C-alpha positions in Angstrom: 163.9 -56.3 -39.6 161.9 -55.1 -42.7 158.7 -56.1 -41.0 159.6 -54.4 -37.7 160.6 -51.2 -39.5 157.4 -51.4 -41.4 155.4 -51.1 -38.2 157.1 -47.8 -37.5 157.2 -46.3 -41.0 153.9 -47.5 -42.6 151.7 -44.9 -40.9 154.0 -42.2 -42.1 153.9 -43.6 -45.6 150.1 -43.8 -45.7 149.7 -40.3 -44.3 151.8 -38.8 -47.1 150.4 -41.2 -49.8 146.8 -40.3 -49.2 147.6 -36.6 -48.6 149.1 -36.5 -52.1 145.9 -38.2 -53.6 143.7 -35.6 -51.8 145.8 -32.6 -52.9 145.9 -33.6 -56.5 142.2 -34.3 -56.8 141.2 -30.6 -57.2 144.4 -29.9 -59.2 143.4 -32.5 -61.7 139.9 -31.1 -61.9 141.1 -27.6 -62.6 143.7 -28.7 -65.2 141.2 -30.9 -67.0 138.1 -28.7 -66.9 139.9 -25.4 -67.7 142.9 -26.4 -69.8 142.2 -29.8 -71.3 144.2 -33.0 -71.8 147.8 -31.6 -71.9 147.5 -29.7 -68.6 145.7 -32.7 -67.0 148.5 -35.0 -68.1 151.1 -32.8 -66.5 149.1 -32.9 -63.3 148.9 -36.7 -63.5 152.6 -36.9 -64.2 153.4 -34.8 -61.1 151.0 -36.8 -59.0 152.8 -40.0 -59.9 156.2 -38.5 -59.3 155.2 -37.9 -55.7 153.5 -41.3 -55.4 156.6 -43.0 -56.7 159.0 -41.3 -54.3 156.7 -41.7 -51.4 158.6 -45.0 -51.0 161.3 -43.0 -49.3 159.1 -42.9 -46.2 159.5 -46.7 -46.1 163.2 -46.6 -46.9 162.5 -48.3 -50.2 164.6 -47.5 -53.2 163.2 -47.0 -56.7 165.3 -47.8 -59.8 164.1 -47.5 -63.4 166.3 -48.8 -66.1 165.6 -48.0 -69.7 168.4 -48.3 -72.3 166.0 -48.7 -75.2 165.7 -46.0 -77.8 161.9 -46.1 -78.2 160.1 -44.0 -80.8 157.7 -41.2 -79.9 155.8 -41.3 -83.2 154.5 -44.9 -82.9 152.1 -46.5 -80.5 153.7 -48.9 -78.0 152.1 -51.7 -76.1 154.2 -52.1 -72.9 153.7 -55.6 -71.4 154.8 -56.3 -67.8 154.4 -58.7 -64.9 152.3 -57.4 -62.1 153.2 -57.6 -58.4 151.4 -54.8 -56.6 149.6 -51.5 -57.0 153.0 -49.8 -56.4 154.1 -51.0 -59.9 151.9 -48.3 -61.5 153.1 -44.9 -60.3 156.7 -45.5 -61.5 155.5 -46.6 -64.9 153.4 -43.5 -65.4 156.2 -41.2 -64.2 159.3 -42.7 -65.8 157.5 -43.4 -69.1 155.5 -40.1 -69.1 156.7 -39.0 -72.6 155.0 -42.1 -74.1 151.5 -41.2 -72.7 151.0 -44.6 -71.2 147.3 -45.6 -70.7 146.0 -48.5 -68.6 143.2 -51.0 -68.9 141.5 -50.9 -65.5 138.5 -52.3 -63.7 135.5 -50.0 -64.0 135.0 -50.2 -60.3 138.2 -48.1 -59.8 136.6 -45.1 -61.5 134.6 -44.4 -58.3 135.6 -43.4 -54.8 139.4 -43.1 -55.0 140.8 -39.5 -54.8 142.8 -38.5 -57.8 143.1 -42.1 -59.2 139.4 -42.4 -60.1 139.3 -39.0 -61.7 142.4 -39.9 -63.9 140.9 -43.2 -64.9 137.7 -41.5 -66.0 139.3 -38.7 -67.9 142.9 -39.8 -68.7 142.1 -41.7 -71.9 142.5 -45.3 -70.8 140.0 -48.2 -71.0 137.7 -48.9 -68.0 136.3 -52.4 -68.4 133.5 -54.4 -66.8 134.9 -57.8 -66.3 131.4 -59.3 -66.2 130.5 -57.8 -69.6 132.9 -59.1 -72.3 131.3 -57.1 -75.1 131.8 -53.8 -73.1 135.4 -54.8 -72.3 136.4 -55.6 -75.9 134.7 -52.4 -77.1 136.6 -50.2 -74.5 139.9 -51.8 -75.4 139.3 -51.2 -79.1 138.4 -47.6 -78.4 141.7 -47.3 -76.5 143.5 -48.8 -79.5 142.0 -46.2 -81.8 143.1 -43.4 -79.4 146.6 -44.8 -79.4 146.6 -44.9 -83.2 145.3 -41.3 -83.5 147.6 -39.8 -80.9 150.6 -42.0 -80.8 149.8 -43.0 -77.3 151.0 -46.1 -75.5 149.2 -48.7 -73.4 150.3 -50.8 -70.4 149.1 -54.3 -70.1 149.7 -56.5 -67.0 149.3 -59.7 -69.0 149.1 -62.1 -66.1 145.6 -60.8 -65.4 146.2 -60.5 -61.7 149.0 -59.7 -59.2 151.7 -62.2 -58.4 151.6 -61.9 -54.6 154.8 -63.9 -54.2 156.7 -62.5 -57.1 156.4 -65.7 -59.2 155.0 -64.9 -62.6 151.8 -66.5 -63.9 151.3 -67.4 -67.5 150.5 -64.4 -69.7 147.1 -64.1 -71.2 146.8 -63.0 -74.8 143.3 -61.4 -74.8 144.2 -57.7 -74.1 147.2 -57.7 -76.4 145.3 -59.3 -79.3 142.3 -56.9 -78.9 144.6 -53.9 -79.0 146.5 -55.2 -82.0 143.2 -55.3 -83.9 143.0 -51.5 -83.6 146.8 -50.7 -83.8 148.4 -53.6 -85.7 151.6 -51.6 -86.2 152.1 -51.1 -82.4 155.5 -52.0 -81.0 155.6 -54.6 -78.2 157.9 -53.7 -75.3 158.3 -55.9 -72.2 159.0 -54.5 -68.8 160.3 -56.6 -65.9 159.2 -55.5 -62.5 161.1 -56.7 -59.4 160.4 -56.6 -55.7 157.2 -54.6 -55.7 155.5 -57.6 -54.2 157.7 -57.5 -51.2 156.2 -54.2 -50.1 152.9 -55.9 -49.5 154.2 -59.3 -48.5 152.7 -58.9 -45.0 149.5 -57.3 -46.2 148.3 -53.7 -46.1 149.9 -53.3 -42.6 152.7 -53.3 -42.0 154.2 -52.6 -45.4 157.7 -53.9 -45.8 160.5 -51.4 -45.4 164.0 -51.3 -47.0 163.0 -53.0 -50.3 164.6 -52.3 -53.7 162.0 -51.8 -56.4 163.2 -52.0 -59.9 161.6 -51.6 -63.4 163.6 -52.7 -66.4 162.5 -51.9 -69.9 163.6 -54.7 -72.2 164.3 -54.7 -75.9 161.2 -54.6 -78.1 159.8 -57.9 -79.4 160.4 -58.5 -83.0 156.9 -58.6 -84.4 157.4 -59.6 -88.0 155.4 -62.7 -88.9 154.2 -63.4 -85.4 150.6 -63.7 -84.3 149.3 -62.2 -81.0 149.8 -65.5 -79.1 153.4 -65.7 -80.2 154.1 -62.1 -79.4 152.6 -62.5 -75.9 154.7 -65.6 -75.3 157.9 -63.8 -76.6 157.2 -60.9 -74.1 156.6 -63.4 -71.3 159.8 -65.3 -72.0 161.8 -62.1 -72.1 160.5 -61.0 -68.7 161.0 -64.5 -67.2 164.6 -64.4 -68.4 165.2 -61.0 -66.9 163.8 -62.1 -63.6 165.6 -65.5 -63.7 162.2 -67.3 -63.6 
């Protein structure tokens, strides 16, 4: 039934999804060029509000659970499993007060309305996966911006999407590199559920009637742990939350 309904509602979803991207491209440009970072961030937050709730056109529900009292005056490294591109808008919207930045492939900074502009100018790290020196340099620069502005970063530590929802082992590289620049950053795991089901049949049809959920878990106790141990602790917390 989910697949059948997807054939009906996927075109409607895509029309509204891409319309939102096109509308917010000039809005972002004006906000950034004329008013600077704060105005640009508001435009990006609004963009991701609409992208998050576009799921209504597929009959998908979005639930974000955060019972953690996280500080606003300390950099945070959010660590999550990764299931699909639809993981991202909800993280940006629901965690907007933490100024979450992403580590993205440099290829994404070209050709995608709204998304490419934000990746270029939003303060994240755009890395060339074929150039390890450039990648490390960009992540360290992101860490410095986090330290200077009390921003946060989002790391999908599996390194790729889990297309069937089954978590892959977490990689330590991104977390370890960030911690070199912001050693006092808090590590906070996020468990993402059912986002993979949206694209289980591919780009068409998208699956309808799914229940997407993000759950912010308690911060990892960092005292005395090295990056490998911190990464493993975050992975284990997410696996427990997902019963994996």
